[in-house]
Structures are given as C-alpha cells and as structure tokens.
C-alpha positions as CSV (number, residue, x, y, z in Angstrom):
1,M,0.0,0.0,0.0
2,P,1.5,3.4,-0.9
3,V,2.7,5.7,1.9
4,G,0.0,8.0,3.0
5,T,-2.9,5.8,2.0
6,V,-6.0,6.4,4.2
7,I,-8.6,3.7,4.9
8,L,-12.1,5.2,4.8
9,A,-14.6,3.2,6.7
10,P,-17.5,3.6,9.2
11,S,-16.5,3.9,12.8
12,G,-15.5,0.6,14.3
13,K,-14.6,-1.0,10.9
14,V,-11.1,0.3,10.4
15,S,-9.4,-2.4,12.5
16,R,-11.2,-5.2,10.5
17,Q,-10.2,-3.7,7.2
18,A,-6.6,-3.2,8.4
19,L,-6.6,-6.7,9.7
20,E,-7.6,-8.2,6.4
21,M,-5.0,-6.1,4.6
22,G,-2.3,-7.3,7.0
23,L,-1.7,-3.9,8.6
24,L,-2.3,-4.9,12.2
25,D,0.3,-6.5,14.5
26,V,-1.9,-9.2,16.0
27,D,-1.5,-12.9,16.8
28,A,-3.8,-15.6,15.6
29,F,-6.0,-15.4,18.6
30,E,-6.4,-11.6,18.4
31,K,-7.1,-11.9,14.7
32,L,-9.9,-14.3,15.4
33,L,-11.4,-12.0,18.0
34,V,-11.5,-9.1,15.6
35,R,-13.2,-11.3,13.0
36,A,-15.6,-12.4,15.7
37,G,-16.8,-8.8,16.4
38,L,-14.2,-7.1,18.6
39,E,-13.3,-4.7,15.7
40,D,-11.7,-2.1,17.9
41,V,-8.2,-3.0,19.0
42,D,-8.8,-1.4,22.3
43,E,-11.4,-4.1,23.1
44,L,-8.8,-6.9,22.7
45,P,-7.5,-8.5,25.9
46,L,-4.2,-7.4,27.2
47,R,-1.2,-9.5,26.1
48,R,-0.4,-11.0,29.5
49,N,0.5,-14.5,30.5
50,P,-1.2,-16.6,31.5
51,F,-4.7,-16.1,30.0
52,T,-7.0,-17.1,32.9
53,P,-10.6,-18.2,33.2
54,D,-11.4,-14.7,34.5
55,D,-9.9,-13.3,31.3
56,A,-12.0,-15.7,29.3
57,V,-15.2,-14.5,31.1
58,E,-14.3,-10.9,30.4
59,V,-13.8,-11.5,26.6
60,L,-16.9,-13.6,26.4
61,G,-18.8,-10.7,28.0
62,R,-17.5,-8.3,25.4
63,L,-18.4,-10.6,22.6
64,M,-21.9,-11.1,23.9
65,E,-22.4,-7.3,23.8
66,K,-21.8,-7.3,20.1
67,P,-24.5,-8.1,17.5
68,V,-24.1,-11.3,15.7
69,T,-23.9,-11.0,11.9
70,L,-23.6,-13.6,9.2
71,G,-20.0,-12.6,8.9
72,T,-19.1,-12.8,12.5
73,F,-21.1,-15.9,13.4
74,P,-18.5,-18.5,12.2
75,P,-15.4,-16.9,13.9
76,R,-17.5,-16.2,17.0
77,M,-18.3,-19.9,17.3
78,V,-14.5,-20.6,17.2
79,A,-13.8,-17.9,19.8
80,G,-16.5,-19.2,22.0
81,F,-15.1,-22.7,21.8
82,L,-11.6,-21.6,22.6
83,L,-12.7,-19.4,25.5
84,R,-14.9,-22.2,26.9
85,E,-11.9,-24.5,26.8
86,V,-10.1,-22.1,29.1
87,L,-13.1,-22.0,31.5
88,E,-13.0,-25.8,31.6
89,R,-9.3,-26.6,31.6
90,G,-7.8,-23.6,33.3
91,E,-5.3,-20.9,32.5
92,V,-3.2,-21.1,29.3
93,S,-0.3,-19.2,27.7
94,R,-1.1,-16.8,24.9
95,E,1.2,-18.8,22.7
96,E,-0.9,-21.9,23.4
97,L,-4.1,-20.0,22.6
98,A,-2.7,-19.0,19.2
99,R,-1.7,-22.6,18.6
100,R,-5.2,-23.8,19.4
101,V,-6.5,-21.4,16.7
102,T,-4.4,-23.2,14.1
103,R,-6.3,-26.4,14.7
104,F,-9.3,-25.0,12.9
105,A,-7.2,-24.1,9.8
106,R,-5.5,-27.5,9.8
107,E,-8.8,-29.4,10.0
108,Q,-10.5,-27.0,7.5
109,V,-13.4,-26.5,9.9
110,A,-16.7,-25.1,8.7
111,V,-20.0,-24.3,10.4
112,L,-23.6,-24.0,9.4
113,R,-24.8,-20.4,9.5
114,P,-28.3,-19.3,10.5
115,D,-29.1,-18.6,6.9
116,G,-28.6,-22.2,5.9
117,Y,-25.2,-21.7,4.3
118,L,-21.9,-23.4,5.2
119,A,-19.0,-21.0,5.9
120,W,-15.4,-21.5,6.9
121,A,-15.1,-21.1,10.6
122,L,-12.0,-18.9,10.9
123,N,-12.7,-16.2,8.4
124,G,-16.5,-16.5,7.9
125,R,-16.2,-16.9,4.1
126,T,-19.3,-18.4,2.5
127,Q,-18.8,-21.7,0.9
128,Q,-22.1,-23.2,-0.2
129,K,-25.8,-23.4,0.4
130,V,-27.4,-26.3,2.3
131,A,-31.1,-25.5,2.9
132,P,-33.4,-23.2,5.0
133,I,-33.0,-23.6,8.8
134,A,-35.8,-25.4,10.7
135,W,-36.2,-26.2,14.4
136,R,-36.4,-30.0,14.4
137,N,-35.7,-32.7,17.0
138,G,-34.4,-30.3,19.6
139,A,-32.0,-28.3,17.3
140,F,-31.8,-25.9,14.4
141,R,-31.1,-28.0,11.3
142,A,-30.6,-27.7,7.6
143,G,-30.4,-31.0,5.8
144,N,-27.9,-33.2,7.6
145,F,-26.2,-30.2,9.2
146,E,-26.9,-28.7,12.7
147,L,-26.5,-25.2,13.8
148,G,-23.8,-24.9,16.5
149,R,-21.7,-27.8,15.4
150,F,-18.3,-27.9,13.7
151,Y,-17.6,-29.8,10.5
152,S,-14.4,-30.7,8.7
153,G,-14.1,-30.1,5.0
154,K,-10.8,-32.0,4.6
155,G,-10.7,-34.3,1.6
156,G,-13.3,-32.5,-0.3
157,V,-16.3,-33.6,1.8
158,F,-17.9,-32.4,5.0
159,R,-17.9,-34.6,8.1
160,P,-19.0,-33.9,11.7
161,V,-16.1,-33.5,14.2
162,D,-15.9,-34.1,17.9
163,A,-14.6,-31.8,20.7
164,R,-11.0,-32.5,19.5
165,L,-12.0,-31.4,16.0
166,Q,-11.4,-35.0,14.7
167,A,-13.9,-36.5,12.3
168,S,-16.5,-38.4,14.4
169,D,-18.1,-40.2,11.5
170,S,-16.4,-41.5,8.4
171,R,-19.5,-41.0,6.3
172,P,-19.6,-37.7,4.4
173,L,-22.6,-35.3,4.8
174,A,-22.0,-33.4,1.6
175,E,-19.3,-32.6,-0.9
176,V,-17.4,-29.4,-0.8
177,Y,-18.2,-27.5,-4.0
178,D,-18.1,-24.0,-5.4
179,D,-21.6,-22.6,-5.1
180,A,-22.5,-20.0,-7.7
181,D,-25.4,-18.8,-5.4
182,V,-22.9,-17.4,-2.9
183,V,-22.6,-14.3,-5.1
184,N,-26.1,-13.4,-4.0
185,R,-25.0,-13.2,-0.4
186,S,-23.6,-10.0,1.1
187,L,-19.9,-9.7,0.6
188,D,-19.3,-8.4,4.1
189,G,-21.9,-10.6,5.9
190,A,-23.2,-7.5,7.7
191,E,-26.8,-8.8,7.9
192,D,-28.1,-9.6,11.4
193,A,-27.8,-13.3,11.7
194,F,-30.8,-13.7,14.0
195,V,-33.2,-12.6,11.2
196,E,-32.5,-15.9,9.5
197,L,-34.0,-17.8,12.5
198,Y,-37.2,-15.7,12.6
199,H,-39.1,-17.9,10.2
200,A,-37.9,-21.2,11.7
201,L,-39.1,-20.1,15.1
202,G,-42.4,-18.7,13.7
203,Q,-43.5,-22.2,13.1
204,V,-43.4,-23.1,16.8
205,L,-44.4,-19.8,18.3
206,S,-47.4,-18.6,16.3
207,R,-49.2,-16.7,19.0
208,P,-48.0,-14.6,22.0
209,A,-46.9,-16.7,25.0
210,D,-48.3,-15.6,28.3
211,S,-46.9,-18.4,30.4
212,I,-43.6,-20.4,30.6
213,A,-45.6,-23.5,29.5
214,G,-46.5,-21.6,26.3
215,L,-42.8,-21.6,25.4
216,R,-42.4,-25.4,25.7
217,H,-41.7,-25.9,22.0
218,L,-38.9,-23.4,22.0
219,P,-35.2,-24.3,22.6
220,A,-34.9,-25.2,26.3
221,G,-31.8,-23.0,26.8
222,I,-33.7,-19.9,25.6
223,V,-36.7,-20.8,27.8
224,A,-34.3,-21.1,30.8
225,L,-32.8,-17.7,30.1
226,I,-36.2,-16.0,29.8
227,A,-37.5,-17.6,32.9
228,S,-34.4,-16.9,34.9
229,S,-35.1,-13.1,34.7
230,P,-38.5,-12.1,36.2
231,Q,-38.0,-8.6,34.9
232,Y,-37.4,-9.6,31.4
233,W,-40.1,-12.2,31.5
234,E,-42.6,-9.5,32.5
235,R,-41.6,-7.5,29.4
236,F,-41.7,-10.6,27.2
237,Q,-45.3,-11.3,28.1
238,Y,-46.4,-7.9,26.8
239,M,-44.7,-8.3,23.4
240,T,-46.6,-9.2,20.3
241,A,-46.1,-12.7,18.7
242,G,-43.8,-11.1,16.1
243,E,-41.7,-9.3,18.8
244,Q,-41.4,-12.5,20.9
245,I,-40.2,-14.5,17.8
246,R,-37.7,-11.8,17.0
247,E,-36.4,-11.7,20.6
248,T,-36.2,-15.5,20.7
249,A,-34.3,-15.6,17.4
250,R,-31.9,-12.9,18.6
251,L,-31.2,-14.8,21.9
252,A,-30.9,-18.2,20.2
253,T,-28.4,-16.8,17.6
254,S,-26.3,-15.2,20.4
255,V,-26.3,-18.3,22.6
256,V,-25.5,-20.7,19.7
257,A,-22.7,-18.5,18.5
258,I,-20.9,-18.5,21.9
259,W,-22.1,-21.8,23.5
260,G,-22.7,-24.0,20.6
261,A,-26.2,-25.0,21.6
262,A,-29.6,-23.5,22.3
263,S,-31.0,-26.5,24.2
264,A,-30.3,-27.2,27.8
265,T,-30.9,-30.1,30.3
266,T,-32.1,-29.6,33.9
267,R,-29.6,-31.0,36.3
268,T,-28.4,-30.6,39.9
269,L,-24.9,-29.4,40.4
270,K,-23.0,-32.3,41.8
271,G,-19.6,-33.8,41.3
272,L,-18.3,-30.4,40.2
273,A,-16.3,-29.8,43.3
274,S,-15.1,-31.7,46.4
275,G,-16.6,-29.1,48.7
276,I,-20.1,-27.7,49.2
277,D,-19.7,-25.0,46.5
278,A,-18.7,-25.1,42.9
279,T,-17.3,-22.1,40.9
280,V,-19.1,-22.2,37.6
281,P,-19.8,-19.9,34.6
282,V,-23.4,-18.7,35.2
283,L,-25.3,-17.2,32.3
284,S,-28.3,-14.9,32.9
285,L,-30.4,-12.4,31.1
286,S,-30.8,-8.7,32.2
287,A,-34.1,-7.0,32.3
288,E,-33.2,-5.4,28.9
289,G,-32.5,-8.8,27.3
290,A,-28.7,-8.6,27.4
291,L,-26.7,-11.8,28.1
292,V,-24.6,-11.6,31.3
293,L,-21.8,-14.1,32.2
294,E,-20.3,-14.4,35.6
295,R,-18.1,-17.0,37.4
296,I,-19.6,-17.4,40.8
297,S,-19.7,-19.9,43.6
298,V,-22.9,-22.0,43.6
299,P,-23.9,-24.6,46.2
300,V,-23.6,-28.2,45.0
301,G,-27.0,-29.7,44.7
302,R,-28.6,-26.5,43.3
303,T,-30.9,-27.1,40.4
304,A,-29.8,-25.5,37.1
305,A,-30.1,-25.8,33.4
306,V,-26.8,-26.9,31.8
307,L,-26.2,-25.4,28.4
308,S,-23.4,-27.0,26.4
309,G,-22.3,-27.7,22.9
310,G,-18.8,-28.7,23.7
311,P,-16.3,-27.7,26.4
312,G,-17.1,-25.3,29.3
313,A,-20.8,-25.8,29.9
314,A,-22.7,-22.7,31.1
315,I,-25.1,-22.9,34.0
316,I,-28.5,-21.1,34.1
317,L,-29.7,-21.1,37.7
318,Q,-33.3,-22.1,38.5
319,R,-35.3,-19.6,40.6
320,G,-36.1,-21.2,43.9
321,D,-39.7,-20.0,43.9
322,D,-40.8,-22.0,40.9
323,S,-40.2,-25.6,41.9
324,G,-43.6,-27.2,41.6
325,S,-46.2,-27.4,39.0
326,G,-49.2,-27.8,41.3
327,D,-51.2,-29.5,38.5
328,G,-51.2,-32.9,40.0
329,S,-49.6,-34.4,36.9
330,G,-46.4,-35.5,38.6
331,G,-44.5,-32.8,36.6
332,G,-42.0,-30.3,38.0
333,S,-42.2,-26.9,36.4
334,T,-38.6,-25.9,35.9
335,P,-38.2,-22.4,34.6
336,S,-34.6,-23.2,33.8
337,G,-35.7,-25.8,31.4
338,P,-38.6,-27.8,29.9
339,K,-41.3,-29.1,32.2
340,G,-40.3,-32.6,33.4
341,Y,-42.4,-35.4,34.8
342,S,-41.8,-38.0,37.4
343,S,-42.6,-40.9,35.0
344,F,-43.2,-41.6,31.4
345,K,-46.8,-42.4,32.3
346,S,-47.2,-38.9,33.8
347,F,-45.7,-37.4,30.7
348,K,-48.2,-39.3,28.4
349,R,-51.1,-38.4,30.6
350,A,-50.2,-34.7,30.3
351,M,-49.1,-34.6,26.6
352,G,-51.6,-37.1,25.1
353,P,-50.9,-39.3,22.1
354,A,-47.8,-38.6,19.9
355,G,-50.0,-38.3,16.8
356,N,-51.4,-40.4,14.0
357,G,-48.9,-43.1,13.1
358,K,-46.3,-41.8,15.6
359,E,-44.9,-42.9,18.9
360,W,-43.1,-41.1,21.7
361,H,-39.3,-41.5,21.6
362,H,-36.8,-40.7,24.3
363,V,-33.7,-39.1,22.8
364,V,-31.7,-40.0,25.9
365,E,-33.1,-43.4,26.8
366,Q,-35.1,-44.1,29.9
367,T,-32.9,-46.9,31.1
368,D,-32.6,-47.6,34.9
369,G,-29.1,-46.3,34.8
370,N,-30.1,-43.0,33.2
371,V,-32.9,-42.5,35.6
372,A,-30.6,-43.0,38.5
373,R,-27.9,-40.7,37.1
374,F,-29.9,-37.9,35.6
375,G,-33.3,-38.1,37.4
376,P,-36.7,-38.8,35.8
377,Q,-37.5,-35.2,35.0
378,A,-34.4,-34.8,32.8
379,L,-35.7,-37.8,30.8
380,H,-39.5,-37.3,30.7
381,N,-39.9,-33.8,29.2
382,V,-40.8,-32.2,25.9
383,E,-37.2,-31.6,24.9
384,N,-36.1,-35.3,25.4
385,V,-39.3,-37.0,24.4
386,I,-40.3,-36.4,20.8
387,P,-42.8,-37.9,18.4
388,L,-41.4,-40.1,15.7
389,D,-43.0,-42.1,12.9
390,K,-43.6,-45.6,14.2
391,E,-41.3,-47.2,11.5
392,L,-38.5,-44.8,12.3
393,H,-39.0,-45.3,16.0
394,N,-38.6,-49.1,15.6
395,S,-35.5,-48.6,13.4
396,V,-33.8,-46.4,16.0
397,S,-34.6,-48.9,18.8
398,A,-33.3,-51.8,16.7
399,F,-30.1,-49.8,16.0
400,Y,-29.5,-49.2,19.7
401,S,-29.8,-53.0,20.3
402,S,-27.3,-53.8,17.5
403,H,-23.5,-54.1,17.4
404,Q,-21.9,-51.2,15.4
405,H,-18.1,-51.7,15.6
406,R,-17.4,-48.7,13.3
407,I,-19.2,-46.4,15.8
408,T,-18.5,-48.0,19.2
409,G,-15.1,-49.5,18.4
410,S,-16.3,-52.7,20.2
411,T,-17.5,-56.1,18.9
412,S,-19.1,-57.1,22.2
413,L,-21.1,-54.0,23.2
414,T,-24.3,-52.9,21.7
415,V,-24.8,-49.3,20.9
416,R,-27.0,-49.0,24.0
417,Q,-24.4,-50.5,26.3
418,W,-21.6,-48.4,24.8
419,L,-23.6,-45.2,25.3
420,R,-24.8,-45.8,28.8
421,T,-21.7,-44.6,30.6
422,Q,-21.6,-41.3,28.7
423,S,-22.8,-37.9,29.8
424,F,-26.4,-36.7,29.3
425,E,-25.2,-34.2,26.7
426,A,-23.2,-36.8,24.8
427,Q,-26.2,-39.2,24.8
428,C,-28.5,-36.5,23.6
429,A,-26.2,-35.4,20.8
430,F,-25.7,-39.0,19.7
431,G,-29.4,-39.7,19.9
432,L,-30.4,-36.8,17.7
433,R,-27.7,-37.7,15.2
434,A,-28.8,-41.3,15.2
435,I,-32.4,-40.2,14.3
436,E,-31.2,-38.1,11.4
437,N,-28.8,-40.6,10.1
438,I,-31.3,-43.5,10.3
439,R,-34.0,-41.3,8.7
440,N,-31.6,-40.5,5.9
441,R,-30.4,-44.1,5.6
442,L,-26.8,-43.2,6.5
443,W,-26.8,-45.7,9.3
C-alpha cells in the first residue's frame, strides 16, 4: 500500500479492514477476536500471560455485547469454543491459545450459518448453500447439518467433528463445492444473523406466549434464560407474537454463536467440586435482554439448566420459587428448562398421544441407569421425548440394540451398552444424530 494511503470506513470497521490487509500487528487469537466482532483493537484483551478463566469471562462478556452478523457468526463460534476450553481446563499461555486457533485451519473447519449456508469457521467466508434452517428434534437444522456444530471439509467432503476437531463419523454429509449462489450473499456478511431464524421459530411460536408453559416448543436453553429473569419475562409477556419471535431468534443466535447449543438439560450441580460449593460460569439475562456471564460460587445440589455444545458448559440457575407445577400431573415446572415429569406415564397423561402413526421416543433413553444418574424429570420432558414415525422409532430402537463396531469400536457392546456410561449431553447429541442418520439411511 502506498505511503499516506488512508482507509475510509465507518466507525469501528477500520481495524477489521486493516486486519484483512495485514496492517495490524496481531497474533492468531487476536485476529480471530477481531473477526468475531471485537473490531476495535482497544477491546482486545491485554497480552499478558497466562490467559486465565477470568480473562475468558471478560472476553466472552465483550463478545456477547456485540451483535451477531452472518459474517461474525462463524469466527465467533470458534472464539466461544476456545474461551470455553479455558473455562473448563484452566489458564493457558497466549502462545498456546494462538496454537489452538491453528487447529481450525488444519482441519478446515466449517459451520452452518443461521441462513442455511456453510461457511469457513476462521474467516467466515461463505462456501455453499445447504437448505433453510428449521427447528427439528431439539436443534436448528438444515439438511444433515446442525447449527452450533463444527464440520471438517478435509478431503473435499464435510464430516462432523468431535470436541478434539477430529472426524467423528467417516460417512460424508456433503461434498465441498463452489456454489454460484454465494454471489447473491452480502460480501461483508453484515446482515443480522438472527433474522434468519425468525421464520424457523415462527413455526413453533405462532401466538403470544403468556406463560412459561407456552414456550415449551422453543429451545430449552432460551426458555431457561427468559424464565431466569423475572423482569425480562414480564416485558416478554407484553410483546406481540412477532416481537417474541424476534427476541427468541436474537437470543438463540447469540447463545449458539458462543455456547454451541440452544437447548439445555435440567440437572443438579453435583460432582463439580469436592466441597459444598462449585465455581461455575453462570449465564443470565438482564431486564433489557442482554446476556450476562459471571463466574460465581454455587452450592452443590442447586438445580440448574446446563447449556453446552462442547467444552465449558454454562449454567443457568433455576429460581427457587418455581419448583412445583401444582397441577397434580407429577410434573415439575422448571423455569430453567422444559417441564419434566416423574414418570413416562405422567408425561403421556399430560401430553396425550404422539400423533397419528407416531410414537413417543426418548432421545436419551429411559434406562434404569439413566434414571438413576440424571433423574426422571431430565428424561421425561418435551425436549427429550419427541414424536417419531412408528417405523423410524422401531428402526432407532433396533439400531441401539445392535452391534456397530465402526461407531463404538467394540465387537461385544451394543450401541445402548456403549452409550450408557456417557454424559447426558453426549447421549443427547448422539441420539439426535442417530435419528437423522437413520432417517436419511446413512446408518
């Protein structure tokens, strides 16, 4: 660039332009944060070692204050993942943080955006169109892809990856190809990403909700956030249906971008610390609808919604004054998550039949071991029990009873036996993927 060249751009955009032109002295981690939305270098964390969990909370807080656009959504997912790793594993050197960023380049990681397009995770560049987003089986989905998950594009095909960014399934979901339709997308990705979820949520929230029960078809993590703030909930009830959908879409986009999931499971805090308190990242919602993250000490045994799409799960605390449903159905009304029931019989009595030609299916199975580990209300609720076509339900059940060496790595364990020792979140993610893959005849 010639000496004396001036970059003309709106306020707050100069750093991003300078970054892409190679004019900023930043490391890989700082470059990621600028692309994720911290476009003013003064907002970047100080270059001090080590980078601590408290530093991670501070950066996450700054990111959550920024609007999520189609351009910032992919790198913000990466930033959220890396910062949550720090929350979970502890302090790390800045050099190690920069090294961790390179994993995403090495594995050619991509994400599904809220507009139904695949984009490369580190720079947000649009790759190809998949399909419109829809809320289905407890997640936002487009075709075989899920919002909030990472995919590897190595080898010319997209495959899902695990928390180590390694391919978790050898079967490809789609080929990587040059999509001529991407020219119709904005070059800078400046559109608000939440707008793309508006129509998907409009299908499940068609009229204003005036009770927490009226939100039962929405992502449980979003319901938990809304219910955790009495002041915001009061405002929410007076919104029109369109305003409620818009707010829900905005919250869902922000939560998925940072935490990798919009659903949550109701759990008690146990096993997180040897003492009577656990220091955990607690996510809440202000009266104005802003996301707030704090690391605070919480008594072990406290009921909470656990929001996680990878490392560093966030906790949404349940209000203590809303513990019972009072409807005699055996259900516990949990404002930090979907309404749960003490038994499958109580669930069916409250919810009725699954529908013509359908049967109720537990995503996380109602085995004795799962009931003992997670509690009945975590299993018998509208997020975990979903209607499936009878034929598909039978196929999924048969799959769980079969031996699948390529998935389990074992010739002696059935899928059900292999899965039973895993966490609730892992079982849920696998269960939803199993439904999709069996429906699409991939498994």
